[in-house]
N, C-alpha and C positions, 0 to 999 in steps of 0.2 A: 504493500500500500504506500509506504513512504516514498520509494523511488519514483513510482508512477505519478503520485500526486505532486511531488516536487517538480518533475519535468513538465507536467501539464500546467502548473501555476506559472512556470517560467516562460512557457511557450504562448500562453493565452494573450498577454498584452501585445506581443509582437504580431500575432495574427490579426488582432483588432486594428492596429495601425495600418497594416497592409490593406485591410478591407475598407477602412474609412477613406483612404487615398484613392483607391481604384473605383469604388462605387459612389462617386460624387453624383448627387442627385439634383434634379430640377423638379419643380412642382408643375404637373400638367393635370388639369381637371380635378384638383384636390388630391392627386396621388404623387408620392415622391418617386420619380422615375430615374433609375440609374442611367446616365448618359451612355455608358458602355453597352447596355442592353439595346438601347435604341440604335446605336451604331451597328450592331449585328443584325437587327431586324431590318433596318432600311437597306443595308448592304445585301442581304439575302434576297430581298424583293427586287432590288436593282438588277442583280445578276440573273434572276429568273426571267425578267423581261428583256434585258440586254442580250442574253444568249438565246432568246426566242423559245423559252420554256424547254430548255435542253433536258430538264429533269423529267419531262414526259417523252419528248421526241427521241431521246437517246437511251431510254431504258432497255429496250429489247436488244439494241446493239451492245450495250454494256454487258448483258448476260452472255452474248456470243463471245466477246473478247475475253471475259473472265474464264469461260470454260476452255479457252485455248484455240478457238476457231482460226484466229489470224496470227497466232504466235509463231515466231521463227526462232529456233534454238541458237541461231548465229547472231541474234541481236545483242547489243551491248547491255550489260546489267548483271545483277546478282541473283534475282529471284523472279519467279513467274508472276503473271498477273494475279493468279489466285492466291499465291503466297503473300504478295504485297497487300491484297485486299484482306486476307486473313489476319495479317499482322496489324493492319490499321483497325480492323474490326475488334481485334482483341484489346486494342487500346480504347475503344469506345463502347462496344457492347460488353458490359461488365456489371460491376456492382452498382454503377450509376443507374442502370435500368431497373434494378431492384430497390436501391436505396433512394435515389433522387426522385423517382416517381412517387414513392411513399412519402418523402419529405414534402413534395409539392402538394399532395393530397391532404396531408396532416395540417398544412398551413393554409391552403386556399381552397381545398375541396377537390373533388375528382375532375372538375372542369379544366383544371390545369393540365390534365393529361391530354385533353382534346387540343389545347394550344401547343402542347409539345409535339403532337403529330403535324400540326400546321407548320410549326417551325422547322420540323424535319423535312417537309416537302420543299419549302423555300431554300433550306440549307443545302439541298442537293446541288443547286446551282453554284453556291459559294464553294462547295467542295470541288466541283468540276474545275473551277477557275484556279484554285490554289494548287491542285494536284497536277494540272497541265503545266503550270509554271514551275512546279517542283522538278519535273522531269526535264523541262526545256533548259533550265539553268543549273542543273546538277553538276557536280565536280567529280572527275575521276582522279583519285589519289595516286600517289607514287606506287603504292602496293597493289593497285588495281581495284581497290574497294571504291564504292560510290558514296559520296556525301551530297545531301540535298535538303531541300526544305526552304522555308521563308528566309532564313539567313542568307541563302545564296541567291534567291530571285530578288530579294531586296537589294543586295549588294550589286550583283551583275546586271539585273534588269534595269534598275534606276541609273546605273552607270551608262547603259546604252541610251537612256533618255537624256543624257547630259547632266545628271545629278549624282555624281559619284560620292560626294561628301555626305549628302543626305542619305544615300543608300547605305553607306558604311555605318553611320550613326544608328539608323533604324535596324540594321542587321545585328549590330552588337547589342542593342537594347533587346531585340527579340531573343537572341541567343541566351542572354542572362535570364530572361523571363522563362524560357522553356526549360532551363536547368532547374530553376527554383520551383517552377510549376510541376516538373517531374517529381521533385522531392515531396511536394504536397499532394496534388491531385492524383498523380500517377503512382505514388508509393504510399504515403502516410494514410490517406483516406481509404485506399483499397485494403491495406493490412488491418486498419482499425475495424472496418466493417466485417472482415473475415473473422477477426478476433471476437467481436461482439457476438456473432452468430455461433461461433464455436463454443463460447462460454455458455450461451443459452441452451445448447443441446447437451452440455456436459455437467449440468447441475446448477446453472445460474450462479447466484451469489455463493453457493456451496462448492462450486467447481474449484479444483486445485489451481486452475489458470486464472480465476477471477482476480486475484491479487498478484498475479505473476505474468503480466502482459509482456514483460521484457523477454521471458523465456519463449513464449509463443512467437513473438516477433523475431527472435534470434533463429528459430527453426525455419520460418518463412524466408528470412534473409539468406540463409544458407542454400535453400532450394533455388532461390532467385540467382544467387551467385554462380551456381553450377551452369546455368544457361547463358547468362549475359556475357560471360567471358568469351563465348563463341561468336559474338557479333551478330549481324543481321541474318546471316544464313542459318545459324543455329536457332535464333529467335523465330524466324519465318517458318522453319521446319516444325518447331514445337507448336507454334500458333496454328499452322495448317492442319495439325492433328487435333488440337484442343478445341478450336473454335466451333467446328461443325458438331462435335460431340456435346459440348456444354450448352450450345444454343438449342439443340434438339432436346436435350434432357430438360432444360428449363421450360421450353415451350410446351412440350408434351405434358409435363407435370402441371403447368399452369392451365392448359386446356382441359385436363382431367378435372381439376378443381372447378373450373367454369361449367363443365358438363354436368357435374353433380348439382349445379344451381341453375339449370336451364330456364326454369320458370322465373328466375329473378333477372335474367338478362335484359328483357325489354325495360324493366323498371330501372336497372342500372344505367343503361344507355340514356334513358330519359333524364336521370339525375345528372349524368355527365354533361349532357347538352344544356340542360337548364342552368347548371352551375356555371358553365362556360359563357353563357350569354346573359346571365342575370345581372341586372343593374345594381343590385344590392347583394350583400353576402359577407360572410366572415373573411373571405379572401380579398375584400376590397372591391367587390363588384366585378363586372366584366373586364375593365381595364386592369385591375389589380391581378386577377387570375390569369389574364392574357400575358402580362409581363412576367408573372411567376413561371408560367409554362415555358415561355421563350427563354427565360434565364436558365431553368433546369435543363431544357433541351440543348442549349448551347454547351452546357457543361457535359451533358451526356454524349451528344453526337459530335461535338467539337467543330461543327461547320463554321468556318470563318476564323477559327482559332489558328489554323495553319499546321497543327501538329501532325496530322495524318500525311501531309505532303512529304514529311521526312521519310516515312516508310514507303510511300508510293514512288519516291525518287529512285529507289534501288531496283525498280522493275527492269526486266529485259525488253527493251523496245527501241525502235528508231524514231517513232512518232509520238511525241509528248502527249498529244491529245487523247491517245488511246487510254492512257491511265486516268485522264480526266473522266472519260466515260465509265471506267471501272469504279471510280470513286463515288459515282452517283449512287451506287448500291449501299454505301455505308450508312448515310443518314436514313435511307429507306428501311434497312434492316433494323437499325437502332431505334428510331423514333416512330416508325409506322408499323412495324411488325412486333418487336419485342416489348417495348414500353407499354403499348395498349393492353397486352396480356396481363402485365402487373397491375395496371389500373383496374381492369375488369375483375381480377381475382380479389382485390381489396374491396371494390365496390359491391360485388355480389355476395360477399361473405360477411364482413364486419363493419362496413361503413354505414353509419346511420345519420342522415342529414338533419334529424331532429335532436340528436344527442350533442352534449358539449364536446368540444375538441378532445381527441384522445391524447394521452400523455406519451403514447408510443410514437416513434418516428423512425425514419430510415429503415434499415433491414429488419429491425424488431417488429415494425408494423406489418411488413410483408410476411414475415415468419408467422405472426399471429393469424394472418389471413389464411395462409396455407394450412396451419395447424387446426383451424376451425372445422375443416372438412375431415381430415385424417390426422390424428395426433402424431403419427410418425413422419408426416411430411416435412416438418422443420429439419429433420435429419437429412432428407434429400436436398432441401434448400441449403443446408450448411455445406454440403458437398459442392453444390452449384456455385454458391457465393465464393468459396475458397478457390474453385477453378477460375471463375470470373476474375477474382482479385489477382490471382497468380498470373493469368494471361495478360491482364492490363498492366501489371507491374513490369513484366518483362518487356512489353511493347514500349512503355514510357521510359524504361531504362535506356532504350535505344534513342528515343527522341532527345532526352536530356544529354545523352552522350554526344550526339551530333552537334548540339549547341556548345558543349564543352570542347569538342574538337575544333569547331569554328574559332573559338576564342583562344585556345591554348595549343592547338596542333594535335596531330594524331600519332605521336610517339607512344610506344607501349606503356612506359612509366606514367605518362600523363593520363592515359586512359585508365590505368589501374587505380590511380588516385580517385578518379571519378567513380569507378565501380565500387570502391570501398565506402565512399561517402553515401552513395545511393543505397547500398545494402544497409548501412546504418540508419537511413531514414525509414526503411521498411520496419525495422525493429522499433524505432521511435514512435511510429504510428500506433502501435499497440499499447503505448503508455500515455496516450494523449486523448482527451475527450473529443467527441464528435463535433461539438459546436466550435471549438477552437480550430479544428482541422478544416471545417467548412469555410470559416472566415478566410483562412490562409489559402486554401485551395482555390476558392472562387476568385479571390483577388488576383492570384498569379495567372490563372487561366484567362481571365478577361483582360488582364494587362497585356497579354500576348496579342489579343485581338486588335488592340489599338494600333500597333504598328503594322500588323498583317493586313488589315482591311484598307489602311491608307495606301499600302503598296499595291493591293489588288485593284483599287480604283485607278491608280496611275498606270498600271500595266494591263488594264482591261482590253484596250484595243489589240494588244498582242494576243491575248487569249482568243478574242473573236476572230482574228486572222487565222490563227492555228486551226480553229474549229471550221471555219469556212473552207479553208484549203483542204482539210481532211474530208469534209462532206462532199466536196467536188469530186474527190477521187474514190469515194465509197463504192460506186458501181463497178470499179475495176479491181476492188480488193479480192484477193484469192484466199479462200478458206483452206488452210492446211489440214483441217480436220477432215474435209471431204475429198482431198486430193490423193 
């Protein structure tokens, strides 16, 4: 108890400072609106229209590219389209889909889940833009490895536009944010929620691990360390195996819970839609719930944040826009497929619109919803949460590492220092309370969006030219799958 409490008390004021700075608000219609959330919302809508609804037009083609229809083994890169997508999904589809949906519902009601889906739809276009740029401006290192992401398209892309100094400043800022964001959102939050669920199913307050978060954290850190020392190829290989399994396990379990409550689905859908468009409510009415949903969605699917572009940059391809298409599937799977299952599970089981707000939040609320149908389901959820957390942690270790490499170089000793610090943050997450981690994680994630979206706006014409050029050649594309 002593060591965990001391670390949490020391960390909490730091997290609060980060949060207050990043989430500067303005009053709109009586609501305090974080400017950074508006920044993401407006940007996602802009790219949806600017790229002529690529999130709809490009969906089928994205599926074909992902399954390897147009892949050429001789193309430069380190991983396949599917592996790049799996790595990026492992960084987005995770504990956030279980915990952040629950957090949004506990604060603003189930209507927030509807706006998370809307945000996911628009976010597909943002993801397309940043991942196209990630591949276009990636860097091939001396050892043949690939480095890419916002650091590089901010640096190289803005230099092409005649703004090299601005590009350097923004790239260094982004690199710093993705490193710290990796420690918070990608590491500490994930290990914390895995730890919470593990304690829940091993006796709660009576569990041996209840007052020994450091020990659980150390075990997770060791498992993470085994994988991340292998770099993107090892991470992509593990993610390619874990992601399909854990997603299917969670979806099938969630759908089974929903199936046992079929008679309550119409009412639950009605509650979600009513809460989403209600002018009044505990969540601040429609505007409050909308903003809450968009904020949670941005954290969950990371569209506009730029992090996924790091993983997608390592793909084997000669045409950058192909990975833009593949990345469309990320927010779709995260916010339009997986998150709604969590929302429905909670709404059809334990959510009562007439009852006072529950004291449960995060993964504990989702666990209670699963457990209301079958008492043993929280054990399955514990396995899912730990798999989600683990896959997200290893993906974010790579994101942060690329930021580290951009700032300090890619010598082995330099990378080993980063790996050691990252593994330490995994353990630290199990010794810190959720509210402190949320403040810290949210602040760093959204701080990344500030530089990333500014760069996306400036580089938008390049993305559009890449898209138009590729679409012009699409009738001549050869499918290697059918040849």
